[in-house]
Each structure stands twice: as structure tokens, then as C-alpha cells.
C-alpha positions in Angstrom: -27.9 -3.8 -11.8 -27.4 -0.4 -10.2 -24.7 0.6 -12.6 -27.3 0.9 -15.3 -29.7 3.0 -13.2 -28.2 6.1 -14.9 -30.0 5.0 -18.0 -33.5 5.2 -16.4 -35.5 8.0 -18.1 -33.1 8.1 -21.0 -34.1 8.1 -24.6 -33.3 5.2 -26.9 -31.9 6.9 -30.0 -31.1 3.7 -32.0 -31.4 0.0 -31.9 -29.3 -2.2 -34.2 -29.9 -5.9 -34.7 -27.3 -8.0 -36.5 -28.9 -11.4 -37.0 -25.9 -13.0 -38.6 -23.4 -11.9 -35.9 -25.9 -12.4 -33.0 -25.4 -8.8 -31.8 -27.8 -6.2 -30.5 -26.7 -2.6 -29.9 -28.8 0.0 -28.2 -27.8 3.7 -28.1 -29.3 5.7 -25.2 -29.1 9.4 -24.5 -29.6 10.8 -21.0 -29.9 14.4 -19.7 -28.8 15.1 -16.1 -28.3 18.6 -14.7 -28.1 19.9 -18.3 -25.4 17.5 -19.3 -26.1 15.0 -22.2 -24.4 11.6 -21.9 -24.5 9.0 -24.7 -24.4 5.3 -23.9 -24.1 2.3 -26.1 -25.1 -1.2 -24.8 -23.8 -4.0 -26.9 -25.1 -7.5 -26.4 -22.9 -10.3 -28.0 -23.8 -13.9 -28.5 -27.5 -13.1 -28.4 -29.7 -16.1 -28.1 -33.0 -14.2 -27.5 -34.4 -10.8 -28.5 -38.0 -9.9 -28.0 -39.9 -6.7 -28.2 -43.5 -6.3 -26.8 -46.1 -3.6 -26.7 -49.9 -4.0 -26.4 -50.5 -1.0 -28.7 -49.6 -0.3 -32.2 -49.6 3.5 -32.2 -46.3 5.2 -33.1 -44.4 7.0 -30.4 -42.7 10.4 -30.8 -39.6 9.0 -29.0 -38.8 5.9 -27.0 -38.2 6.3 -23.3 -36.1 3.8 -21.4 -38.1 3.8 -18.2 -36.2 1.1 -16.4 -33.5 -1.6 -17.1 -32.8 -4.6 -15.0 -30.1 -7.2 -15.6 -29.4 -10.6 -14.1 -27.1 -13.5 -14.8 -28.4 -17.0 -15.6 -26.7 -20.1 -14.1 -25.2 -20.6 -17.7 -23.5 -17.2 -17.3 -25.7 -15.5 -19.9 -26.9 -12.0 -19.2 -30.6 -11.3 -19.1 -31.7 -7.7 -19.7 -35.2 -6.5 -19.3 -36.0 -3.0 -20.5 -39.3 -1.3 -19.8 -40.3 1.3 -22.4 -42.7 3.9 -21.1 -44.6 1.4 -19.0 -45.0 -2.4 -18.7 -45.8 -4.5 -20.7 -44.0 -2.4 -23.4 -40.4 -3.5 -23.4 -37.4 -5.4 -24.7 -35.9 -8.6 -23.4 -32.4 -9.8 -24.4 -30.5 -12.9 -23.4 -26.8 -12.9 -24.5 -23.4 -14.2 -23.6 -22.1 -10.8 -22.7 -23.1 -7.1 -22.4 -20.6 -4.3 -22.8 -21.3 -0.7 -22.0 -19.7 2.4 -23.6 -20.3 6.0 -22.5 -19.1 8.8 -24.7 -17.4 6.3 -27.0 -15.3 4.8 -24.1 -15.8 1.3 -23.0 -16.6 1.2 -19.3 -16.8 -2.6 -19.0 -18.2 -5.9 -19.9 -21.0 -7.5 -17.8 -21.0 -11.3 -17.6 
């Protein structure tokens, strides 16, 4: 989804997983032309959350290299996030994805 292309190259500052509520929230900070923007992706109705990395070395920070989203026939949103390089990444399947920038909701996807 091209609307999320602004996140490419951003830094994941925080990831919250609420197992009881089936919610995953990811905070991303980007720097463009000297301006910092803060985004929050909130996945609700999460049915799948996976994280993968072939290595076990700690990182100094987590770069969101790429994010792709699609919609399943069921209406669920699928988000695939590449961290640094594939196969390191996160995959989320959820009923909905909402996006905030600077604390303001800019919409719900799916």
C-alpha cells in the first residue's frame, strides 16, 4: 500500500502486544528533510503475529526497511514488514489496521 511507503527507512521505536485484547501497536519514527514524524500502527482483531530473524545478535535499533499490506478475501489485513533485510521481519494478520501520525488518526485500513 503506497500510503505506508512514508514509513520505509523509519525506526521502530516500540512494539506493544496485548494478547488478551488481540491488539498489536507499532510506533515508527521517520526523518525526512530534517523533520521528524511519529506514526503509530494499531492492528485490532489480530489472528496472527510472527517475528522472524535468522540471527540472534542484538541490534542497536530496528529499521523498518519495507512494509507491504494486502487484504484477504475474508477482509482481514495482512501486513508484512521487512526489518533490515529479508528474512528478518514481522507478519500480522488482523481485522483492521488504523494509522496515526503525530497523535492524529489518519484512517483505518480494511
